[in-house]
C-alpha positions in Angstrom: 1.3 35.1 23.5 -1.0 34.0 20.7 -0.3 30.4 21.5 -1.4 30.9 25.2 -4.6 32.6 23.9 -5.2 29.6 21.7 -4.9 27.2 24.7 -7.2 29.4 26.8 -9.7 29.6 24.0 -9.8 25.8 23.7 -10.6 25.4 27.4 -13.3 28.1 27.4 -14.9 26.8 24.2 -15.0 23.2 25.5 -16.9 24.1 28.6 -19.1 26.6 26.9 -20.4 24.2 24.2 -20.0 20.8 25.9 -23.5 19.8 24.7 -22.2 19.9 21.1 -19.0 17.9 21.7 -15.4 18.8 22.4 -14.9 21.8 20.0 -11.7 23.8 19.5 -12.0 27.3 18.1 -10.5 26.8 14.6 -11.2 28.7 11.4 -10.5 28.2 7.8 -7.1 30.0 8.3 -6.0 27.1 10.5 -6.4 24.7 7.6 -4.9 26.9 4.8 -2.6 25.0 2.5 -0.6 26.3 -0.5 -1.2 25.4 -4.2 -4.1 26.3 -6.4 -6.8 28.2 -4.5 -10.6 28.4 -5.2 -11.2 30.2 -8.4 -7.7 29.6 -9.8 -8.3 26.4 -11.8 -11.2 27.2 -14.0 -14.2 24.8 -14.1 -13.7 21.0 -14.1 -15.5 19.3 -17.0 -18.0 16.6 -16.1 -16.7 13.0 -16.6 -19.5 12.2 -18.9 -17.9 14.5 -21.5 -14.7 12.4 -21.2 -16.8 9.2 -21.6 -17.7 10.3 -25.1 -14.3 9.2 -26.3 -12.9 7.2 -23.4 -15.9 4.9 -22.7 -18.5 2.6 -24.1 -16.2 0.4 -26.3 -14.4 -2.1 -24.1 -15.1 -2.3 -20.4 -12.1 -4.5 -19.8 -9.6 -1.7 -20.6 -11.4 1.6 -21.2 -10.8 4.4 -18.7 -14.4 5.3 -18.1 -15.8 2.0 -16.9 -13.0 1.0 -14.6 -12.8 4.5 -13.1 -16.6 4.6 -12.4 -16.3 1.5 -10.4 -13.5 2.9 -8.3 -13.6 4.6 -4.9 -12.0 7.7 -6.6 -15.3 8.1 -8.5 -17.3 7.6 -5.3 -15.1 9.7 -3.0 -17.7 12.4 -2.7 -20.7 10.0 -2.5 -19.2 8.1 0.3 -21.5 8.2 3.4 -18.5 7.2 5.5 -16.7 10.4 4.4 -19.7 12.6 5.3 -20.2 11.0 8.7 -16.5 11.4 9.5 -16.5 15.0 8.3 -19.5 15.9 10.5 -17.5 14.9 13.6 -14.4 16.7 12.4 -16.4 19.9 12.0 -17.9 19.5 15.4 -14.5 19.0 17.0 -12.7 21.7 15.0 -14.9 24.0 13.1 -14.0 24.4 9.3 -11.7 21.4 9.4 -14.0 19.7 6.8 -12.3 22.0 4.3 -9.2 19.7 4.6 -11.4 16.6 3.8 -13.2 18.2 0.8 -9.9 19.1 -0.8 -9.2 15.5 -1.7 -12.7 14.0 -1.8 -14.2 16.6 -4.1 -11.5 18.7 -5.8 -14.1 20.2 -8.1 -16.2 21.4 -5.2 -13.1 22.8 -3.4 -11.5 24.5 -6.4 -14.8 26.1 -7.5 -15.6 27.4 -4.0 -18.3 25.0 -2.8 -16.3 23.6 0.1 -18.0 26.2 2.3 -20.0 25.3 4.3 -17.4 22.7 5.2 -20.0 19.9 5.8 -20.2 19.3 2.0 -23.8 20.4 1.8 -23.1 22.8 -1.1 -21.5 20.2 -3.3 -23.4 19.6 -6.6 -23.6 16.5 -8.8 -20.4 17.4 -10.7 -18.6 17.7 -7.3 -19.9 14.3 -6.3 -17.9 12.8 -9.2 -15.1 12.8 -6.7 -11.5 12.5 -7.9 -12.4 12.9 -11.6 -10.8 12.8 -15.0 -10.3 16.5 -15.6 -8.8 17.1 -12.1 -6.0 14.5 -12.4 -5.3 15.4 -16.0 -4.9 19.1 -15.2 -2.4 18.5 -12.4 1.0 20.1 -12.5 3.9 18.8 -10.4 4.9 21.2 -7.7 8.3 22.9 -8.4 9.6 26.4 -7.8 9.5 28.9 -10.6 12.6 28.4 -12.7 13.1 24.8 -11.4 12.5 22.0 -14.0 11.2 18.9 -12.2 12.1 16.7 -15.2 15.3 18.1 -16.6 16.2 14.8 -18.3 13.0 14.7 -20.3 13.7 16.8 -23.5 10.1 16.6 -24.8 8.6 17.9 -21.5 11.3 20.5 -21.2 10.6 21.8 -24.7 6.9 21.6 -24.8 5.1 21.5 -21.5 7.6 23.0 -19.0 7.2 26.6 -20.3 3.4 26.2 -20.0 3.6 24.8 -16.5 5.9 27.6 -15.4 3.5 30.1 -16.7 0.7 28.8 -14.4 3.1 28.4 -11.4 3.9 32.1 -11.7 0.3 33.0 -11.0 0.3 31.2 -7.6 1.2 33.0 -4.4 2.3 29.9 -2.6 3.8 26.8 -4.3 3.6 23.6 -2.2 6.9 22.2 -1.0 5.7 18.6 -1.8 3.0 16.6 -3.4 1.0 15.9 -0.2 -1.9 17.0 2.0 -4.2 18.0 -0.9 -1.8 20.8 -1.8 -2.4 20.3 -5.5 -1.7 22.5 -8.5 -4.4 22.4 -11.1 -4.0 24.5 -14.2 -6.7 26.9 -15.1 -6.5 26.0 -18.8 -8.6 23.1 -20.1 -5.7 21.3 -21.8 -5.4 17.7 -20.6 -2.1 16.4 -19.4 -1.1 12.8 -20.1 1.9 10.5 -20.1 2.1 9.6 -23.8 4.3 11.6 -26.2 2.6 10.1 -29.3 -1.0 10.8 -28.2 -3.3 12.9 -30.4 -6.7 14.2 -29.5 -9.4 16.6 -30.6 -8.9 18.7 -27.5 -5.8 20.6 -26.4 -3.3 18.4 -24.6 0.2 18.3 -23.1 2.6 15.5 -22.6 3.4 15.3 -18.8 5.5 12.7 -17.0 3.8 13.9 -13.7 0.8 11.8 -14.6 3.0 8.6 -14.3 4.9 9.9 -11.3 4.0 8.3 -8.0 4.2 11.8 -6.4 0.8 12.6 -8.1 -0.8 9.9 -5.9 1.0 11.3 -2.8 -1.0 14.5 -3.3 -3.9 13.0 -1.4 -2.3 9.9 0.1 0.1 11.6 2.5 -2.3 13.5 4.8 -1.3 15.6 7.8 -3.2 17.8 10.2 -1.9 21.4 9.6 -3.3 22.6 12.9 -0.5 20.7 14.8 3.2 21.3 14.4 6.0 19.2 15.8 8.1 21.0 18.4 11.8 20.5 19.4 10.7 17.8 21.8 9.0 15.8 19.1 5.5 16.6 20.4 2.8 17.8 18.1 1.5 21.1 19.6 -1.4 23.3 18.4 -0.5 26.3 16.2 -1.5 29.8 17.1 -5.2 30.3 16.8 -6.4 31.6 13.4 -3.1 31.1 11.7 -1.8 28.6 9.1 1.0 26.2 9.8 4.4 27.9 10.3 5.6 25.8 7.3 3.9 23.3 5.0 6.4 20.5 5.1 4.3 17.3 5.5 6.5 15.8 8.2 6.2 18.9 10.4 2.5 18.3 10.9 0.7 15.5 12.7 0.4 12.4 10.5 -3.0 11.2 9.6 -2.1 9.0 6.6 1.4 8.2 5.3 0.7 5.7 2.5 2.8 7.5 -0.1 5.8 8.1 2.2 5.6 4.5 3.4 6.0 3.5 -0.3 8.7 6.1 -0.9 10.9 4.7 1.9 10.4 1.1 0.8 12.2 -1.2 -1.6 9.3 -0.6 -4.1 10.7 2.8 -4.7 13.8 1.8 -6.5 15.3 -0.4 -9.2 13.1 -3.3 -10.0 10.4 -1.9 -7.7 6.8 -0.7 -8.5 5.2 2.7 -8.4 1.7 3.4 -7.1 0.5 3.3 -10.7 2.1 0.0 -11.4 -0.1 -1.7 -8.8 -3.2 0.5 -8.7 -3.3 1.4 -12.5 -1.7 -1.7 -13.9 -0.8 -1.8 -17.6 -3.2 -3.6 -20.0 -3.3 -3.9 -23.7 -6.0 -1.9 -25.5 -7.1 1.4 -26.9 -7.3 4.5 -24.8 -10.2 5.9 -26.7 -12.9 4.9 -29.2 -11.7 7.0 -32.2 -10.6 5.5 -35.4 -6.8 5.5 -35.6 -6.3 5.2 -31.9 -3.0 3.4 -31.1 -3.1 -0.1 -29.6 -1.0 0.2 -26.5 0.5 -2.5 -24.3 1.1 0.0 -21.5 -2.4 1.4 -21.3 -3.0 2.3 -17.6 -6.2 0.7 -16.4 -8.0 3.4 -14.5 -9.4 1.1 -11.8 -7.4 2.8 -9.0 -8.3 -0.2 -6.8 -7.7 -0.3 -3.1 -9.2 -2.5 -0.5 -12.5 -0.8 0.3 -15.3 -3.4 0.1 -17.5 -1.4 2.6 -18.6 1.7 0.7 -19.5 0.5 -2.9 -22.6 -1.5 -1.9 -24.0 1.5 -0.1 -23.6 4.1 -2.7 -26.5 3.0 -5.1 -29.0 3.4 -2.3 -28.0 7.1 -1.9 -27.4 8.1 -5.5 -29.2 5.6 -7.8 -29.2 7.9 -10.8 -25.6 8.9 -10.6 -23.7 5.5 -10.5 -23.2 2.6 -12.8 -24.0 -0.6 -10.8 -22.1 -2.9 -13.1 -19.0 -0.7 -12.8 -19.4 -0.7 -9.0 -19.7 -4.5 -8.9 -16.7 -4.9 -11.0 -14.8 -2.6 -8.8 -15.9 -4.5 -5.7 -14.5 -7.7 -7.2 -11.2 -6.0 -8.0 -11.0 -4.7 -4.4 -11.4 -8.2 -3.1 -8.8 -9.6 -5.5 -6.4 -6.8 -4.5 -6.8 -7.7 -0.8 -6.2 -11.3 -1.6 -2.8 -10.4 -3.2 -1.7 -8.0 -0.5 -0.4 -10.6 1.9 1.0 -14.1 2.0 0.1 -16.3 5.0 1.8 -19.6 6.0 0.8 -21.8 8.9 3.1 -24.4 10.6 1.9 -26.9 13.2 4.3 -28.5 15.8 3.5 -31.1 18.4 4.0 -30.3 22.1 3.6 -32.4 25.3 0.0 -31.1 25.8 -1.1 -30.5 22.2 0.2 -28.3 19.4 1.7 -24.9 18.6 0.5 -23.2 15.5 2.8 -20.5 14.0 1.0 -18.0 11.7 3.5 -16.1 9.5 2.1 -13.1 7.6 4.2 -11.3 4.9 3.3 -7.9 3.6 3.4 -8.0 -0.2 2.4 -4.4 -0.7 4.6 -1.2 -1.0 3.2 0.4 2.1 2.1 -0.7 5.6 -0.4 -3.5 5.9 -3.0 -2.1 6.3 -2.4 1.5 5.3 -4.5 4.6 4.7 -7.2 6.2 6.9 -6.5 4.8 10.4 -9.8 4.8 12.3 -11.4 1.4 12.4 -9.3 -0.2 9.6 -7.9 -3.5 10.7 -6.5 -6.9 9.7 -6.6 -9.8 12.1 -5.9 -13.5 12.4 -8.7 -15.9 13.0 -7.6 -19.4 14.0 -10.0 -22.2 14.8 -9.2 -25.7 16.1 -11.7 -28.5 15.7 -11.6 -31.9 17.5 -12.5 -35.3 16.1 -16.1 -34.8 17.2 -16.4 -31.7 15.0 -16.4 -29.4 18.1 -14.5 -26.1 18.1 -12.2 -26.4 21.1 -10.1 -23.3 20.5 -10.7 -20.0 18.6 -9.1 -16.6 18.5 -10.3 -13.7 16.4 -13.9 -15.0 16.3 -15.8 -12.4 14.4 -19.6 -12.3 14.9 -21.2 -11.4 11.5 -24.7 -11.0 13.1 -23.5 -8.2 15.4 -20.3 -7.0 13.8 -18.4 -7.6 17.0 -14.8 -8.8 17.2 -14.1 -9.9 20.8 -10.6 -9.0 21.9 -9.6 -12.4 23.3 -6.2 -12.8 25.0 -4.6 -14.2 21.9 -6.0 -11.9 19.3 -3.5 -10.7 16.8 -4.8 -7.6 15.1 -2.8 -5.2 12.8 -4.0 -1.6 13.2 -3.2 1.9 14.4 -4.7 3.8 17.3 -4.2 7.5 17.3 -5.3 9.6 20.2 -4.9 12.5 22.6 -1.6 12.8 24.5 -1.2 13.6 28.2 0.2 17.0 27.1 -2.9 18.0 25.1 -5.2 16.5 27.7 -3.6 18.6 30.4 -4.4 21.9 28.6 -7.8 20.9 27.1 -9.4 18.7 29.7 -10.0 16.0 27.2 -9.2 12.4 28.4 -5.8 11.1 27.3 -5.7 7.9 25.4 -6.8 6.4 22.0 -9.5 8.5 20.4 -11.7 8.5 17.3 -11.7 12.3 17.2 -9.1 12.2 14.5 -8.9 16.0 13.8 -7.8 16.7 17.4 -5.6 13.7 17.9 -2.0 14.6 18.5 -0.2 11.3 19.2 -0.2 7.6 18.3 -0.7 4.9 21.0 -0.5 1.7 18.9 0.8 1.0 15.4 1.7 -2.6 14.8 0.9 -2.6 11.1 3.4 -4.7 9.1 5.9 -2.5 7.2 6.8 -3.1 3.5 9.9 -4.6 2.1 12.8 -2.2 2.7 11.5 -0.8 5.9 14.1 1.1 8.0 13.1 2.3 11.5 14.9 5.6 11.2 13.2 6.5 8.0 9.8 5.7 9.3 10.5 7.7 12.5 11.4 10.6 10.2 8.1 10.5 8.2 6.0 10.0 11.4 5.0 6.4 10.8 7.3 4.4 13.1 5.9 1.3 14.9 4.4 2.2 18.3 4.0 -0.4 21.0 5.5 -3.0 18.8 8.8 -3.6 17.0 10.0 -4.6 13.6 13.7 -5.0 12.7 15.1 -3.0 9.8 14.1 -4.8 6.6 11.3 -6.8 8.2 8.1 -7.0 6.2 6.5 -9.9 8.1 5.2 -10.9 11.5 4.7 -14.3 13.2 2.3 -15.2 16.0 2.4 -18.5 18.0 -0.8 -20.1 19.3 -0.9 -22.9 22.0 -3.6 -25.4 21.0 -5.0 -28.5 22.8 -4.5 -32.1 21.7 -7.0 -34.4 20.0 -7.5 -32.1 17.0 -8.8 -33.1 13.6 -7.9 -29.9 11.8 -7.2 -26.2 12.2 -8.4 -23.4 9.9 -6.7 -20.0 9.8 -8.1 -16.9 8.1 -6.4 -13.6 7.6 -9.3 -11.1 7.7 -9.5 -7.5 6.5 -12.2 -5.0 7.4 -12.5 -1.4 6.2 -14.0 -0.2 9.5 -15.2 -1.5 12.8 -18.5 -1.6 14.6 -17.1 0.6 17.4 -16.2 3.4 14.9 -19.6 3.2 13.0 -21.4 3.5 16.3 -19.1 6.4 17.4 -20.0 8.3 14.2 -23.7 7.7 14.9 -23.7 8.6 18.6 -21.4 11.6 18.5 -23.1 13.4 15.6 -25.3 16.3 16.8 -25.2 18.4 13.7 -26.7 16.3 10.9 -28.0 12.8 10.2 -25.0 11.3 8.3 -23.9 9.2 11.3 -27.4 7.6 11.4 -27.4 7.2 7.6 -24.1 5.4 7.7 -25.2 3.2 10.6 -28.4 2.1 8.8 -26.5 1.4 5.6 -23.9 -0.6 7.6 -26.6 -2.8 9.1 -28.5 -3.2 5.8 -25.3 -4.2 3.9 -24.0 -6.9 6.2 -22.2 -4.8 8.8 -19.1 -4.6 6.6 -18.4 -8.3 6.5 -14.7 -8.9 6.6 -12.8 -10.2 3.5 -10.6 -13.3 3.8 -7.3 -12.2 2.5 -5.8 -15.7 2.9 -7.1 -19.1 4.2 -5.2 -22.3 5.2 -6.5 -25.5 6.6 -4.2 -28.2 8.2 -5.8 -31.6 8.5 -4.5 -33.9 11.3 -7.1 -36.7 11.4 -9.5 -37.7 8.7 -12.8 -37.4 10.5 -15.1 -40.4 10.2 -18.2 -38.6 8.9 -20.4 -39.8 6.1 -22.7 -36.8 6.0 -21.8 -34.7 2.9 -22.3 -30.9 2.8 -25.4 -29.4 1.3 -25.0 -28.4 -2.3 -24.1 -24.8 -3.1 -27.0 -22.7 -4.4 -27.7 -19.6 -6.4 -24.7 -20.0 -8.6 -24.3 -16.9 -10.9 -21.9 -16.5 -13.8 -21.1 -13.1 -15.2 -18.7 -12.2 -18.0 -16.8 -9.0 -17.3 -14.4 -9.1 -20.2 -13.3 -11.0 -23.3 -11.3 -13.4 -21.1 -12.8 -13.4 -17.6 -16.0 -14.7 -16.0 -16.8 -14.1 -12.4 -18.8 -16.7 -10.3 -20.6 -16.3 -7.0 -22.9 -18.6 -5.0 -24.5 -19.2 -1.7 -22.3 -21.2 0.7 -23.0 -24.8 1.9 -23.7 -26.1 5.3 -22.0 -29.1 6.9 -21.9 -30.5 10.5 -18.1 -30.4 10.6 -17.7 -27.3 8.5 -17.2 -26.7 4.8 -13.5 -26.9 3.9 -13.8 -25.5 0.3 -15.5 -25.7 -3.1 -14.6 -27.3 -6.4 -15.2 -25.3 -9.6 -16.3 -27.2 -12.6 -16.2 -25.6 -16.1 -17.9 -27.5 -18.9 -18.1 -30.6 -16.6 -14.3 -30.5 -16.0 -12.8 -29.7 -12.5 -10.6 -26.6 -13.0 -9.9 -25.3 -9.5 -10.9 -25.1 -5.8 -11.4 -22.1 -3.5 -12.4 -21.5 0.1 -14.5 -18.5 -0.8 -18.0 -18.2 -2.3 -16.7 -16.3 -5.3 -14.3 -17.2 -8.1 -12.8 -15.5 -11.2 -12.2 -17.7 -14.2 -9.6 -16.0 -16.3 -7.6 -16.6 -19.5 -10.8 -17.6 -21.5 -11.4 -17.2 -25.2 -13.4 -14.2 -26.3 -17.0 -14.6 -27.5 -17.3 -18.1 -26.1 -20.0 -19.6 -23.8 -18.9 -21.5 -20.7 -21.0 -23.5 -18.4 -20.2 -24.0 -14.6 -21.3 -25.8 -11.5 -19.8 -25.9 -8.0 -19.6 -28.6 -5.4 -18.6 -28.3 -1.7 -16.3 -30.6 0.3 -15.7 -30.9 4.1 -12.8 -31.9 6.3 -13.7 -35.6 5.9 -13.4 -35.4 2.1 -17.1 -35.7 1.7 -18.4 -33.9 -1.5 -21.8 -32.4 -1.9 -24.0 -32.7 -4.9 -23.6 -30.1 -7.7 -25.0 -26.6 -7.5 -27.3 -25.3 -10.2 -25.6 -24.8 -13.6 -24.8 -21.2 -14.7 -23.5 -20.1 -18.1 -21.9 -16.9 -19.4 -20.5 -15.7 -22.7 -17.2 -13.8 -22.8 -17.2 -10.5 -24.6 -15.5 -9.6 -27.8 -12.0 -8.2 -27.7 -10.2 -5.3 -29.3 -13.4 -3.4 -30.3 -13.4 0.0 -31.8 -16.6 2.0 -31.2 -16.6 3.6 -34.7 -15.7 0.4 -36.6 -19.1 -1.0 -36.5 -18.6 -3.2 -39.6 -16.0 -5.2 -37.7 -17.2 -4.8 -34.1 -20.8 -3.7 -33.4 -21.7 -2.4 -30.0 -22.8 -5.0 -27.5 -25.8 -2.8 -26.5 -27.9 -0.2 -28.2 -30.9 1.6 -26.8 -33.4 3.9 -28.6 -36.8 5.4 -28.0 -39.3 6.5 -30.6 -41.1 8.8 -30.8 -38.9 11.1 -28.6 -40.3 13.6 -27.4 -43.5 11.7 -27.1 -47.1 12.2 -25.9 -48.6 9.4 -23.8 -46.5 6.5 -25.1 -43.1 5.6 -26.7 -41.6 2.4 -28.0 -38.2 1.6 -26.4 -36.0 -0.8 -28.4 -32.7 -2.3 -27.4 -30.4 -4.8 -29.0 -28.1 -7.5 -27.5 -25.1 -9.0 -29.2 -25.4 -11.9 -26.9 -27.9 -13.4 -24.3 -27.9 -11.5 -21.0 -29.8 -10.9 -17.8 -31.5 -7.6 -18.5 -33.2 -4.9 -16.4 -34.9 -2.0 -18.3 -36.0 0.8 -15.9 -37.3 4.3 -16.0 -35.9 7.0 -13.7 -37.2 10.6 -13.1 -34.9 13.6 -13.3 -34.2 13.3 -9.5 -32.7 9.9 -10.1 -35.6 8.0 -8.5 -36.7 4.7 -10.2 -40.4 4.9 -11.1 -40.9 1.7 -12.9 -39.3 -1.5 -14.3 -40.2 -2.4 -17.8 -38.1 -5.6 -18.3 -36.3 -7.9 -15.8 -35.0 -11.3 -16.8 -33.0 -13.3 -19.2 -33.1 -12.2 -22.8 -31.8 -13.7 -26.0 -29.5 -11.9 -28.4 -31.2 -9.7 -31.0 -33.6 -6.7 -30.9 -36.2 -6.3 -28.2 -39.0 -3.7 -28.0 -41.3 -2.7 -25.2 -43.8 0.1 -25.0 -44.0 2.5 -22.1 -47.4 4.2 -21.5 -46.8 7.3 -19.4 -50.4 8.5 -19.0 -50.0 8.7 -15.2 -46.8 10.7 -15.2 -46.2 14.4 -15.4 -44.6 16.3 -18.4 -40.8 16.4 -18.1 -37.6 14.6 -18.7 -37.1 10.9 -17.9 -34.2 8.4 -18.3 -34.4 4.9 -19.7 -31.7 2.7 -18.2 -30.7 -0.6 -19.7 -28.4 -2.9 -17.6 -27.0 -6.3 -18.4 -24.9 -6.6 -15.3 -21.7 -5.9 -17.2 -22.8 -3.0 -19.4 -25.5 -0.4 -19.3 -27.0 2.3 -21.5 -29.0 5.4 -20.6 -31.4 7.2 -23.0 -33.0 10.6 -22.2 -36.6 10.8 -23.2 -39.0 13.8 -22.9 -42.8 13.4 -22.2 -44.9 16.3 -23.5 -48.6 16.4 -22.7 
């Protein structure tokens, strides 16, 4: 009877408030999930407290810098998140609570997820998936059930403590999924090293190295829908939680963790989530004297493939982020995408021309692509050029000026399209078919994403992630597409492009939003930041005829070199122009050719620490013409193996002081550089707004001093920010008049 009332309520509500979108009458109870509840996990400490020991000493390995450049750190500053959540709350009131659980665990655990649009979140909550949250997590297990019985140290030391907290919970989650986390109320930090020592209370915990921890927020289901005996996902009774909390009983939104769990990566010789997304490096986990040098230090970069959001965050929260860390994270995301797939192209002659076969192999442990479904896509762009330099065939021709991807007849795009079923349409009046209204979707219309190695159809059917409208044989982690091309070609170029979201979805979030301005904010940032330009995951060119062309490409410009570690320098430049197209670029280090690339960015790795390298770049076209050199750019790699307290052996790269402080009218700001750098020195007010720039440009190593006269500013607290592109320092100053 309650189910019939729920259906009737949906119909009445839709027609009653059609001006505000298609709304179903849900409450917080419909989205209840077990685990720690608000008020049961204490207060999460701000990451800046963790930075005192785990940052500021070696950006190549330290936890603080790499985490701050990750999307985990920006999860609650993400304008895409807020725009999506606004539509979810319109479609199903209070559903934003489900989103906030994983994007801002601090806000959710401390009771600031209501209202469910995120408007009550504070600056600590905006730190996203932060240090104290992950290092307070306890693996879900029933009281009296040891999740790691073969680990004697855990069993003797940490297991009794975990059991004590589990006994305080009314509902223990059946799995690590759906934001059903267990976060201890005590401030002890859990970590994976048995030999660690710290000045704070800590516990050894294998859960922090367990892939299941990642599954907590990377296996997401809609708890308002439950699978019935016919395999349909039907709405639950109104105002009631799900009848059970098994992840596979609910409608699947994301299945990244389960895709991995049922792949060959989860097995002997495989790789866990942490192996790929927190790879081992050699270094120190903290800056304290006596810290152990580890070869299995987990780099806290947590890198995925999101190149869309990082460039937008500084505009919204300039005083809360580290631009250098974001830039480094953006580069890692690009590199991750370029290692996620292998593409090979073969060309065969036919009677009328050629056939090109594009073979794409998924090199990841989950689907390609995986994660949040709406708008995320990978596609093949193939371009055939004749001997006159004219494009005579193209599929997947993206327009960067508009963000449009025309769906030509040959387009091969890997993506998923959830939507509304005929069943739900019949009882709600909503149109059946693919839909961006993700919180009320109850079916999947298309899912041709490439499975990982070890894929088995039956397993993926069981977890709710089977291919739809496409087929893959058991074990198949690849896909091939054949293109018919005309004759008379000079060359073909094939790109495998990735894009975090589409123009259609960004415009949907803008146009459907009637409750706040996040949709418009997102759209404006999307336009201002290049409309989420796609990333080339792989590129291949096959040359058939050497084109007779004597016109070389223009020289690359704006070459920039930036050292990001003791062994790596990143290069970027403005691309060249050529009448038959630029085929690629040659990289020259110290006047020696070292490599080539098709991209306008390059990472030079394996370098010596504390060494200056000089670079220039040339372009070449399909006729083997080579441009003149770009401008020359130099960078000096950083020191390695530094300990923050051992200043006699390894001084800090940067220091920043102000004197007097507090001050009246003027203060002298001094900073020291261990090596030459491109410097910006800026003043911010307490609201995070930049009010002036004191220095901007190339500075030599040594001590530099500048005076700030603050006669025109009000009494209060200000922040001096020093940024070299790879490191930054912030100094609090107080103006008293």
